[in-house]
GUVEX-388515 format. One record per residue (C-alpha): x, y, z. Coordinates in steps of 0.5 Angstrom, whole numbers, plus 500, padded with zeros to 3 digits. Layout:
residues N
((X Y Z))
...
END
This chain:
residues 423
((148 452 647))
((141 451 649))
((139 445 652))
((137 440 649))
((131 437 653))
((129 443 653))
((128 444 646))
((126 437 645))
((120 439 649))
((118 444 647))
((120 445 639))
((114 449 637))
((113 454 642))
((123 454 641))
((123 455 634))
((117 460 634))
((121 466 640))
((128 464 635))
((123 465 629))
((123 473 632))
((130 473 631))
((129 473 623))
((131 466 620))
((128 459 619))
((130 456 624))
((124 449 622))
((132 444 622))
((129 444 629))
((125 440 628))
((129 435 626))
((131 435 635))
((125 431 636))
((126 426 631))
((132 424 632))
((131 423 640))
((125 418 639))
((130 415 633))
((135 413 640))
((131 411 646))
((128 406 640))
((136 405 638))
((138 404 646))
((133 400 649))
((134 395 643))
((141 396 645))
((139 393 652))
((135 388 649))
((140 385 646))
((145 386 652))
((140 383 657))
((139 377 652))
((146 377 651))
((147 375 659))
((142 371 659))
((143 366 654))
((150 367 657))
((148 364 664))
((145 359 659))
((150 356 655))
((153 354 662))
((146 350 665))
((146 347 659))
((153 344 658))
((153 344 665))
((146 338 663))
((149 336 657))
((146 339 652))
((148 342 644))
((151 349 645))
((151 351 639))
((144 355 637))
((146 358 642))
((153 360 641))
((150 363 635))
((146 368 638))
((150 371 642))
((154 371 637))
((149 375 633))
((148 379 638))
((156 382 639))
((155 383 631))
((150 388 633))
((151 391 639))
((157 395 636))
((153 398 629))
((147 400 634))
((152 404 639))
((155 407 632))
((148 409 629))
((147 411 637))
((152 414 636))
((151 418 630))
((144 420 633))
((148 423 639))
((153 427 633))
((146 430 630))
((143 433 636))
((151 436 637))
((152 438 631))
((144 441 631))
((145 445 636))
((153 448 636))
((149 452 630))
((144 454 635))
((142 461 637))
((140 463 645))
((133 463 646))
((132 470 647))
((128 473 652))
((121 475 653))
((123 483 655))
((127 483 647))
((123 488 643))
((121 483 638))
((124 486 630))
((129 482 624))
((133 488 625))
((136 494 628))
((130 498 626))
((126 495 631))
((132 496 637))
((128 500 642))
((132 507 646))
((132 506 653))
((136 513 655))
((141 517 653))
((145 522 658))
((149 528 656))
((149 536 654))
((150 534 645))
((154 541 643))
((154 545 637))
((159 548 635))
((159 555 632))
((167 552 626))
((167 547 620))
((167 539 624))
((173 536 622))
((172 528 623))
((178 523 627))
((181 522 620))
((183 529 619))
((183 532 625))
((188 525 626))
((192 528 619))
((192 534 621))
((195 532 629))
((201 527 627))
((197 523 631))
((194 519 627))
((199 514 621))
((193 510 616))
((198 511 610))
((203 508 614))
((199 502 617))
((198 500 610))
((205 499 608))
((208 495 614))
((200 490 614))
((194 492 610))
((188 496 609))
((184 498 617))
((190 499 621))
((193 504 626))
((199 507 627))
((198 512 634))
((203 517 634))
((206 522 641))
((200 523 644))
((195 520 639))
((199 513 643))
((198 516 650))
((191 519 649))
((189 510 646))
((194 508 654))
((192 514 657))
((185 511 657))
((187 503 656))
((190 505 663))
((183 511 666))
((178 505 664))
((182 499 668))
((182 503 674))
((175 505 674))
((173 499 674))
((178 496 678))
((177 501 683))
((171 504 683))
((167 496 681))
((171 492 684))
((172 488 679))
((179 483 678))
((184 486 673))
((186 480 668))
((191 480 662))
((189 475 660))
((194 470 652))
((192 475 646))
((192 467 642))
((186 461 644))
((184 455 642))
((179 452 639))
((174 450 643))
((175 456 647))
((172 459 641))
((166 455 642))
((166 456 649))
((162 462 647))
((160 461 641))
((164 464 635))
((165 456 633))
((163 454 629))
((158 458 627))
((162 465 626))
((169 461 624))
((170 464 617))
((172 471 622))
((177 468 627))
((185 470 624))
((187 461 624))
((194 461 627))
((197 456 621))
((200 451 623))
((196 452 630))
((190 450 633))
((190 458 635))
((186 463 634))
((187 471 636))
((183 472 640))
((176 477 636))
((176 480 644))
((178 478 651))
((170 475 652))
((173 469 649))
((179 469 654))
((176 471 661))
((169 466 659))
((173 460 658))
((177 461 665))
((173 455 668))
((171 451 662))
((170 444 666))
((170 447 672))
((166 446 678))
((165 453 682))
((164 454 689))
((157 459 691))
((161 463 695))
((166 465 689))
((160 467 685))
((158 473 682))
((165 472 679))
((167 479 676))
((174 481 671))
((176 487 667))
((180 484 662))
((185 488 658))
((187 485 651))
((189 488 643))
((182 484 639))
((181 481 632))
((177 480 626))
((178 479 620))
((170 482 619))
((168 477 613))
((163 479 611))
((163 489 612))
((166 490 607))
((165 497 604))
((161 499 612))
((165 504 615))
((172 501 614))
((175 509 614))
((179 511 620))
((180 507 626))
((171 505 627))
((172 498 625))
((179 496 624))
((182 489 624))
((186 491 629))
((184 494 636))
((183 495 643))
((178 494 649))
((177 493 655))
((172 488 657))
((167 487 664))
((167 479 664))
((161 476 670))
((160 469 672))
((153 470 677))
((148 464 680))
((141 464 675))
((137 467 679))
((142 474 679))
((144 475 672))
((138 479 670))
((140 484 676))
((148 482 676))
((147 485 668))
((144 492 669))
((149 492 674))
((154 492 669))
((151 496 663))
((151 502 668))
((159 501 670))
((160 501 663))
((156 508 662))
((161 511 667))
((166 511 662))
((162 516 658))
((160 520 664))
((168 521 667))
((170 524 660))
((163 528 659))
((161 524 652))
((155 525 651))
((150 517 649))
((144 513 648))
((143 506 650))
((139 502 647))
((137 495 647))
((137 491 641))
((131 487 638))
((131 479 637))
((133 480 629))
((139 485 632))
((143 481 638))
((148 476 638))
((149 469 636))
((150 467 644))
((146 473 648))
((139 472 651))
((139 479 652))
((143 485 650))
((144 493 651))
((148 497 646))
((151 504 649))
((153 509 642))
((156 516 643))
((155 522 641))
((160 522 633))
((160 529 632))
((165 529 625))
((159 522 623))
((152 527 626))
((149 519 628))
((150 516 634))
((155 510 635))
((155 504 637))
((161 505 644))
((160 499 646))
((154 491 649))
((153 490 655))
((150 482 654))
((148 477 659))
((148 471 655))
((144 465 660))
((147 459 661))
((148 459 653))
((156 460 654))
((156 456 661))
((153 449 656))
((158 450 652))
((164 451 656))
((161 446 662))
((162 450 667))
((158 449 673))
((157 452 680))
((154 446 687))
((151 450 692))
((153 446 697))
((157 439 698))
((151 435 696))
((147 440 692))
((147 437 685))
((150 441 680))
((148 448 674))
((150 451 670))
((152 459 671))
((151 464 668))
((155 468 663))
((155 474 662))
((160 481 658))
((161 487 656))
((165 493 653))
((168 497 658))
((170 499 653))
((172 499 646))
((178 504 646))
((178 505 639))
((171 508 638))
((172 512 644))
((178 514 641))
((173 517 636))
((169 519 641))
((174 525 644))
((178 527 638))
((171 529 636))
((167 532 641))
((174 536 644))
((176 538 638))
((177 546 637))
((176 551 632))
((184 551 632))
((185 543 630))
((187 542 637))
((184 537 642))
((183 538 649))
((183 533 653))
((178 531 659))
((178 533 665))
((179 526 668))
((185 523 662))
((189 529 665))
((193 525 671))
((194 521 665))
((196 524 659))
((200 529 663))
((198 534 659))
((191 537 657))
((190 539 651))
((194 535 643))
((196 540 638))
END
């Protein structure tokens, strides 16, 4: 959530920067008007309370002097009636400002490319050599079904479209990737492992910015104020909701494994073939809590940590900086890692590495203190895919396919897979 004081004092700049995301945020001009009205109501309430106190003293004096007090009592009674109504008006004004800010996205960083959509994204690096094939390339669906390791038909029978059953070495490949990623980030990159709940409450969804804007994308558990986790970012960020962190603990680094669940509302017809965009998928997520001055550096480190997964798997990829119009709701800057998929003959997103600044921390009330005497400040939160497991499976299957339909296992995964070939 944006800082109310900052928005009020810099309204033209805020609207200008947010409009770079491709929307119309002129509705925020209501906030300074509400703030001014709020200020007048507060002055009126404080004036009435002061007057009530003075009248109470005067009533005591009049009683001692045996003067009539009926008019004074009426004024006190009028004030008692008016004050609650003004306080109710104050609450209404404050809730309206909260309501407006709760649906307003984060302000993009000044170094983010300006543009309305993904066509304005900027490529900043490429890694690896794209393999040349001397046989007809198959996509992961054809490979997986022929090898009997991906079963879409039975998954549809069990649940519905956009689910899959991993079987045999397909199941082992997914499990091996999860363990490989968790080991890499925990042992080499210094993240603390965590497996949080897969179910979260409404406060947690609000804290990370999923609610109220994207409520339609969530899977709600009937009869409960609970939702299926859309990404490990939600439960992991909310570990520290309503807490004050000792600065000596920062940066705090977690690597979280969860299954994630998304209804993908509004995405009908997009990438629905295979396991590229499913309702349930496994993901390894990187989370950081940092001081404001360290968040940019920690963001870049997180990007390198995620890239390392693909480097060790020896799969070509590129990194792009997202434009203002392509960024997520709560982020000030995002790098996307896009992996090369021969079956589609193009790069596809496999991970997003984002800095939310203090946006999520304000919503979730996550603060830190530099010392015992210092005032509290909001931490910065960062999150990044480390990586999306299903999409990494696709990348391995398509980049390591052989002419006979088998799939070679990358060397780094052989100790986990206990084989070097899926056949």
